[in-house]
N, C-alpha and C positions, 0 to 999 in steps of 0.2 A: 777425465784429467782435471784436478782440481785448478782453479784460478790462483794466480799469485796474488797477496794482500793487495797489492798496489793497485790492481784491476777493480778490485771489491770498493776501493777510496774512489778510485774516478768513477765509477758509475754512481756511487752515492753524492757526490760533487757535482755531477752533470745532472743528475734526478733534482736536487735542489736546486739548483740555478734555472732548469724548464720550469718546474713550479712557481719560484719567485718570479720570472718574468711574467706569468700569468696574473699575478696579483695587481690590484689598483695600484696608482703611483703613490708613495707614501704608505702604504700597507693598508689593513682594514681598519674602519675608525668604529669602535662599538662604544657609544657614551649615552647618558642619559637613561630615564625610566624605561622599562619594558612597556610596548603598547597595551593599554587596558581596552578590552570592547567597550564601545559607546551603548547608551543607553538605548538608542535607536536599534541597535543590532540585537537588543535583548527581547525576548517574545515573551509574554505573560500567557498562559494557558488557564483559562478559569472555566466554570458552569454556572449558570446562572437558574434561579427556581422559578422566576418568573417576572413580570414588568414591575417595576419600583422596587424589586429586590436587590439586594448587593451581588455582586459577582462573588464566587467562592473558590478557592483553591484547597484541594485535598479535604471535602469537608466530612464531618464525622457524621453528620445528618444531613439528608438531601431529600426535598419533597419534589417530585417530578410531576408536572401536567395536573397538580392538584388533587389527584388522585391515588398517587403512589407514595407511602414516606419509607425512607429506608433509613435505617439507624445503625451504629456501632461500626460505621465504614472504616475500614482498612487497606489502605490503598498500597497495593503491589506495584503500579507504576503509575504515572502521571507526568504530563507535558507533553508526549510524544504523540502519534496519530491517535493512538487508543490508550485509553485509562482504564486498570481494572481492578476491583477492590471486590471484598466480600464482606458481609454484614448481615443485616437481617431485614427483612419485608414485611410490613403489616399484612397480613392476608384477610382481612375482614374483622369478626368479631373474637376469632382465635388469638391463640399466641403467635408471636412473629415467628417466622420460618427461616432458615439460613438460607442466604442468597449468594448469587456471584453477579456482580455488575460490570456491564463494559459500557464505557463513552467512547464515543467517535464521531466521525463527519465532523472535523474542525471548520471553523469559518474565521477567518482571519480578517482582523479590522487593524488597520496600521499595525501597533506592535503589541498587540492583543490577539487571542486566539480562543474561541468559544467552542466547546465541545456541543455539539448539534443534534445527537443522536443517543440515546441509552439503550440497551437490552437489560432485563432483569430475568434469571432462571433462578429458581429454588424448586428442590423435590417437595412433592407433595399440595402444591397450587393444584387446583381443578382446570381441565384443559382449557377451558374458554378464558381464564385470568393468565394462565401460562401463556397463552397466544396472545393477549392482549400488553402483555407486557415483553415481548419479543423486539419491538420496534417501535420505541416512543422518541417523538418529537420532542427535544429539548427548547426552551426558550432562549432566543440569541438577540441582542441588543440590537437596537438599529445603529449602523453607523454614523458616528459624530461628523457633522460638514464645518 
């Protein structure tokens, strides 16, 4: 059986009154600029090539442990727990080989974080060289006091 129109109006009025009773006195006050994250909340993720070298973000060239040179890096991800890139790795005296690079092991220092480990994979590397590139330790600056 359909409701008479007056019943619908009564339900609407009661709903509005009930919802208005739940609000703060004087209504909701929205004013001023939206909050902006502070610099303290922002974390900068970087990688270091070694002592005395400046920290880098998304480097196109990266020297690891003084023995591995990566060039032409294109980063698919950066700043999270894992950074991944493709590029070239110097494979001795021959021409560079296409490589996949993965950085991980974040070490946090206040508002900065540094990748602490790297792995490089490339087709065509000798087995001994491939094993030596699978888990490289990266330089991480000491915490400032």
